[in-house]
C-alpha positions in Angstrom: 101.3 122.4 82.2 104.1 123.5 84.9 100.7 123.8 87.3 99.8 120.6 86.6 103.7 118.9 87.4 104.7 121.6 90.5 100.5 119.9 91.8 102.3 116.8 91.3 105.9 117.0 93.3 103.5 117.6 96.5 102.1 115.3 98.5 98.6 116.5 98.6 99.3 115.6 94.1 101.0 112.2 95.5 97.2 111.7 97.5 95.3 112.4 94.7 96.9 111.3 91.3 97.6 108.1 94.0 93.2 107.6 94.9 92.7 108.6 91.4 94.7 106.0 90.1 93.5 103.6 92.0 90.4 104.4 92.0 90.8 103.7 87.5 92.4 100.5 87.8 89.8 99.5 90.3 87.3 100.7 87.0 89.3 99.2 84.5 89.4 95.9 86.2 86.3 95.2 86.4 85.5 96.4 82.8 88.3 94.1 81.9 86.3 91.0 84.0 83.6 92.1 82.3 84.5 92.2 79.1 87.3 89.9 78.9 89.4 92.7 76.8 93.4 92.4 77.2 93.9 95.8 76.6 91.8 96.7 79.6 94.2 93.9 82.0 96.6 96.2 80.8 95.6 99.0 81.8 94.5 98.2 85.4 98.2 96.4 85.9 99.6 100.2 84.2 97.4 102.2 86.6 97.6 100.1 89.9 101.7 100.2 88.9 101.2 103.7 89.0 98.7 105.0 92.1 100.6 102.3 93.9 104.0 104.9 93.1 102.5 107.9 93.9 101.4 106.5 97.6 104.4 105.0 98.3 106.3 108.0 97.0 103.9 109.9 99.3 105.0 107.6 102.4 108.7 108.3 101.8 108.2 111.9 101.7 106.3 112.0 104.8 109.1 109.1 106.5 111.8 111.2 105.5 109.7 115.2 106.3 109.7 114.1 110.2 113.0 112.9 110.3 114.3 116.6 109.5 111.9 118.2 111.8 
């Protein structure tokens, strides 16, 4: 589990997790629209926030790493 967490903190890990969460959010949103299930709408929002959060952390790291170099 520590290796998994360590990978999540790297730049490729943040990119991968962000894109996967956004993809899952898209799938959950499509399913929520078709079914009208409120829980799927909530899952969509949670996945969307998580994906955006990971991508923002990635951009933050990219910008601040360039300033150090």
